[in-house]
C-alpha positions as CSV (number, residue, x, y, z in Angstrom):
1,M,-20.7,8.3,-30.1
2,C,-20.3,4.6,-30.7
3,R,-22.0,1.4,-30.6
4,W,-21.7,-2.5,-28.9
5,L,-22.4,-5.6,-28.4
6,A,-20.9,-8.9,-26.1
7,Y,-21.8,-12.0,-26.9
8,S,-21.3,-15.5,-24.8
9,G,-22.7,-18.3,-24.9
10,S,-22.7,-21.4,-27.8
11,P,-19.9,-21.6,-29.8
12,L,-21.4,-19.0,-33.6
13,L,-19.7,-17.6,-36.4
14,L,-18.8,-14.3,-36.1
15,D,-20.6,-13.3,-39.3
16,D,-24.1,-14.2,-37.8
17,L,-23.6,-11.6,-35.0
18,L,-22.1,-8.5,-37.2
19,F,-23.5,-8.9,-40.4
20,K,-26.6,-11.4,-40.9
21,P,-29.2,-9.7,-38.2
22,A,-31.9,-7.3,-39.8
23,H,-29.6,-4.1,-37.4
24,S,-26.6,-5.5,-37.3
25,L,-23.9,-3.9,-35.5
26,I,-22.5,-3.4,-39.5
27,D,-25.7,-1.6,-40.1
28,Q,-25.8,0.6,-37.3
29,S,-22.5,2.1,-38.4
30,L,-24.4,3.6,-41.1
31,N,-28.3,3.8,-39.9
32,S,-27.7,4.2,-35.6
33,K,-31.5,4.4,-34.2
34,L,-30.8,5.1,-30.9
35,G,-27.5,6.4,-30.5
36,A,-25.8,10.2,-30.1
37,T,-25.0,9.9,-33.8
38,T,-26.5,8.0,-36.8
39,T,-23.2,7.1,-38.5
40,N,-20.4,5.3,-36.5
41,G,-17.8,5.4,-39.0
42,D,-14.5,6.1,-37.0
43,G,-13.3,2.4,-36.6
44,F,-14.2,-1.3,-35.1
45,G,-12.6,-3.7,-33.2
46,V,-13.9,-7.3,-32.4
47,G,-12.1,-9.3,-29.9
48,W,-12.9,-13.3,-29.4
49,Y,-11.9,-16.0,-27.3
50,G,-10.6,-19.2,-28.6
51,R,-7.4,-21.7,-28.5
52,G,-5.0,-19.2,-26.9
53,E,-4.4,-18.0,-23.9
54,T,-5.0,-14.3,-24.9
55,P,-8.0,-12.9,-26.5
56,G,-8.2,-12.5,-30.4
57,L,-8.1,-8.7,-31.4
58,F,-8.9,-7.4,-34.8
59,R,-9.0,-3.2,-34.6
60,C,-8.7,-0.9,-38.1
61,I,-9.8,2.6,-38.6
62,E,-12.0,2.0,-41.8
63,P,-15.8,1.9,-41.3
64,A,-17.2,-1.1,-40.3
65,W,-19.5,-1.1,-43.3
66,N,-16.8,-1.1,-45.9
67,D,-14.0,-3.5,-44.7
68,R,-13.3,-6.7,-46.9
69,N,-11.0,-8.0,-44.3
70,L,-13.9,-7.9,-41.5
71,K,-16.2,-9.8,-43.7
72,E,-13.7,-12.5,-44.8
73,L,-12.9,-13.6,-40.8
74,A,-16.6,-13.2,-39.9
75,G,-17.4,-16.2,-42.5
76,Q,-14.4,-18.2,-40.8
77,I,-14.2,-17.1,-36.9
78,V,-16.6,-19.2,-34.6
79,S,-16.6,-18.6,-31.1
80,P,-18.4,-18.7,-27.5
81,L,-17.3,-15.1,-26.4
82,V,-17.4,-12.4,-28.4
83,F,-16.8,-8.2,-28.1
84,A,-17.3,-5.7,-31.3
85,H,-17.3,-2.5,-31.4
86,I,-18.2,0.2,-33.9
87,R,-17.0,4.0,-32.9
88,A,-17.6,7.6,-33.3
89,S,-15.1,9.3,-32.0
90,T,-15.8,12.1,-29.3
91,G,-12.5,14.0,-30.2
92,S,-9.4,11.6,-29.7
93,A,-7.5,11.0,-32.9
94,I,-8.6,8.1,-35.3
95,Q,-5.7,5.7,-35.2
96,Q,-6.3,1.7,-34.7
97,T,-5.2,2.0,-31.1
98,N,-8.0,4.4,-29.9
99,C,-10.2,1.6,-31.5
100,H,-12.0,-0.6,-29.0
101,P,-12.0,-3.4,-27.6
102,F,-8.9,-2.7,-25.2
103,R,-6.6,-5.9,-24.2
104,H,-4.9,-6.7,-20.9
105,G,-4.0,-10.2,-20.7
106,S,-7.2,-11.9,-21.0
107,W,-9.6,-9.1,-20.2
108,L,-11.4,-7.2,-22.7
109,W,-13.0,-3.4,-22.5
110,M,-15.0,-1.8,-24.4
111,H,-17.6,1.6,-23.3
112,N,-19.8,3.9,-25.6
113,G,-19.6,7.4,-23.9
114,L,-17.5,9.8,-22.3
115,I,-15.3,11.7,-20.2
116,R,-16.8,15.7,-20.3
117,E,-13.5,17.5,-20.8
118,F,-11.3,15.2,-21.3
119,P,-8.5,16.8,-22.0
120,T,-9.0,19.0,-18.6
121,I,-8.6,15.9,-15.9
122,K,-6.7,13.6,-18.3
123,R,-3.5,13.9,-16.2
124,D,-5.5,13.7,-13.3
125,L,-6.5,10.2,-14.1
126,A,-3.0,9.1,-15.6
127,F,-1.4,10.1,-12.3
128,A,-4.2,7.4,-10.5
129,V,-2.8,4.4,-13.1
130,D,-0.1,2.0,-11.0
131,A,2.9,3.0,-12.8
132,S,3.2,-1.1,-13.6
133,L,0.5,-0.4,-15.9
134,Y,0.4,2.6,-17.2
135,P,3.5,1.8,-20.3
136,E,0.7,-0.4,-21.8
137,I,-1.4,2.4,-22.7
138,E,-1.3,2.8,-25.9
139,G,-3.2,5.4,-27.0
140,S,-5.1,8.5,-26.3
141,T,-8.4,8.1,-25.6
142,D,-10.7,8.3,-22.3
143,S,-12.2,5.2,-22.8
144,E,-8.7,3.1,-22.5
145,L,-7.4,5.4,-20.0
146,F,-10.7,4.7,-18.1
147,F,-9.9,1.0,-18.4
148,Y,-6.5,1.2,-17.2
149,V,-7.9,3.0,-14.1
150,A,-10.6,0.4,-13.3
151,L,-7.5,-2.2,-13.9
152,T,-6.0,0.0,-10.5
153,C,-8.8,-0.3,-9.0
154,G,-8.8,-3.8,-8.7
155,L,-10.6,-5.3,-12.1
156,H,-9.1,-8.7,-11.7
157,D,-10.5,-9.3,-7.9
158,D,-14.2,-7.7,-8.2
159,P,-14.8,-5.9,-11.6
160,P,-17.9,-4.4,-10.5
161,L,-16.4,-3.1,-7.3
162,A,-13.5,-1.6,-9.4
163,V,-16.0,-0.2,-11.9
164,E,-17.5,1.8,-9.1
165,R,-14.4,2.8,-7.6
166,A,-13.1,4.0,-11.6
167,V,-16.3,5.8,-11.7
168,G,-15.9,7.2,-8.4
169,L,-12.8,9.0,-9.1
170,I,-13.5,10.0,-12.3
171,E,-16.6,12.0,-11.0
172,K,-14.6,13.4,-7.7
173,I,-11.9,14.9,-10.0
174,G,-14.0,15.9,-12.8
175,R,-16.6,17.9,-10.1
176,S,-13.0,19.3,-8.6
177,R,-12.2,21.2,-11.9
178,G,-16.2,22.4,-12.4
179,I,-17.4,19.4,-14.6
180,E,-21.1,19.1,-13.4
181,H,-21.6,15.7,-15.1
182,P,-18.1,14.4,-15.5
183,I,-19.1,10.3,-16.9
184,Q,-21.3,9.1,-19.6
185,M,-21.0,5.7,-20.0
186,T,-22.4,2.5,-21.3
187,V,-19.4,-0.5,-20.5
188,A,-18.3,-3.9,-21.3
189,T,-15.5,-6.3,-19.5
190,T,-14.9,-9.6,-19.8
191,D,-12.2,-11.7,-18.3
192,G,-13.1,-14.4,-21.0
193,A,-15.5,-16.4,-18.2
194,T,-17.9,-14.0,-17.0
195,V,-19.0,-10.8,-18.7
196,W,-19.8,-7.5,-16.9
197,V,-21.6,-4.6,-18.2
198,F,-22.4,-1.2,-16.9
199,R,-24.6,1.3,-17.6
200,Y,-24.7,4.9,-15.6
201,S,-24.1,8.5,-16.2
202,S,-23.6,11.0,-14.0
203,E,-26.6,12.7,-15.1
204,G,-28.9,9.8,-15.1
205,N,-29.5,9.8,-18.4
206,S,-27.5,7.3,-19.9
207,R,-27.3,6.0,-23.5
208,S,-29.0,2.9,-24.0
209,L,-28.2,-0.7,-23.7
210,F,-30.7,-3.8,-23.6
211,F,-30.2,-7.4,-23.0
212,S,-31.5,-10.6,-24.3
213,T,-34.5,-12.2,-23.4
214,A,-33.7,-16.1,-22.0
215,V,-33.3,-18.6,-25.0
216,S,-35.7,-20.9,-23.3
217,T,-38.2,-18.6,-23.5
218,L,-37.6,-17.2,-26.7
219,R,-38.1,-21.0,-27.9
220,A,-41.0,-21.6,-26.4
221,Q,-42.3,-18.4,-27.9
222,Y,-40.9,-18.8,-31.3
223,P,-40.8,-23.0,-31.6
224,D,-40.5,-22.5,-35.5
225,N,-37.4,-20.4,-35.6
226,P,-34.3,-22.4,-35.9
227,L,-31.7,-20.2,-34.4
228,F,-33.3,-20.3,-31.0
229,H,-33.0,-24.3,-30.7
230,S,-29.2,-24.1,-32.0
231,L,-28.4,-21.9,-28.8
232,S,-27.6,-23.1,-25.8
233,D,-30.2,-21.7,-22.7
234,E,-26.8,-20.0,-21.5
235,T,-26.7,-17.8,-24.6
236,R,-26.9,-14.0,-23.5
237,L,-26.6,-10.9,-25.5
238,V,-25.8,-7.4,-24.4
239,V,-26.5,-4.1,-27.1
240,S,-26.7,-1.1,-27.5
241,E,-29.1,-1.3,-30.0
242,P,-31.8,-4.1,-30.5
243,L,-30.9,-5.9,-34.0
244,G,-33.8,-6.7,-35.0
245,D,-37.9,-6.5,-33.9
246,L,-38.6,-9.5,-32.8
247,Q,-41.3,-9.1,-30.0
248,G,-40.0,-10.3,-26.3
249,A,-36.4,-11.1,-27.6
250,W,-35.1,-7.4,-26.0
251,N,-35.0,-6.0,-22.7
252,E,-33.3,-2.7,-21.6
253,I,-31.2,-2.3,-18.8
254,P,-32.1,-0.2,-16.5
255,E,-30.3,3.1,-15.4
256,S,-27.3,2.9,-12.4
257,S,-27.4,-1.3,-13.3
258,C,-24.5,-3.9,-12.7
259,G,-25.4,-7.1,-15.3
260,I,-23.2,-10.1,-14.8
261,I,-23.1,-12.4,-17.2
262,Q,-22.4,-16.1,-16.0
263,A,-22.3,-19.2,-15.7
264,G,-26.0,-20.4,-14.0
265,Q,-27.9,-17.5,-13.3
266,D,-27.1,-14.0,-14.9
267,E,-27.6,-11.2,-12.3
268,L,-28.7,-7.3,-12.5
269,R,-27.6,-4.7,-9.5
270,P,-27.8,-1.6,-8.5
271,F,-24.7,0.7,-9.5
272,R,-23.2,3.2,-7.4
273,P,-19.7,5.1,-7.9
274,R,-18.1,5.2,-4.2
275,A,-15.0,6.5,-3.7
276,A,-11.4,4.9,-5.0
């Protein structure tokens, strides 16, 4: 499978997110502890928000641990909202257009997991995509098609409802083709202001996902740690697996949940697929 992180908060150098933590995403590309695969070397991608109207995107088929350009960019780019993903293919080609995150306008999307027996239901899902959106699909992954189904289901208007409808459609089509557990997923998506994250699987045994403890709490627990004093109270990280072993820093997102990172109070609510 894959590993990913979503960061929202005080502007931060990409190097501080991707390389410096003890169990950084780069370390996880070689030595994942909680993933379905130990190595995630089938490409990577980073999306970030800066001065442009749309987010920046850098994707490559090289392993993340071996890409000098990523290291160079990480030492220069500062952003308040970052998506990063390391890929372990579940069958689709190793090509740049299949690397996450995926972008549509101001939106980013990334996924860990799979749509089971994807070739069997790919055609049905493709026909479910709005005709105006279909020409924008560039790659061949289940994850990108999932994104465009969610866009068709109203991602711009109500992201939690849209993803519930998209998953409901995937499960309906999959089960009509005899697939018992059609989807396994952790997903992150953002419009550049709010971040929505999802943890769900048809079998009720989803891939790992964690959110960081409130910075104000960590600042009180670790008053001598300079990092926590440099971050705002709004800062939050969501990760496939913790970036370190600091006690109390990480909390598992419950099964079948949707998390919302936003200005003010963040939310954690149940996730229930529904008919599209």
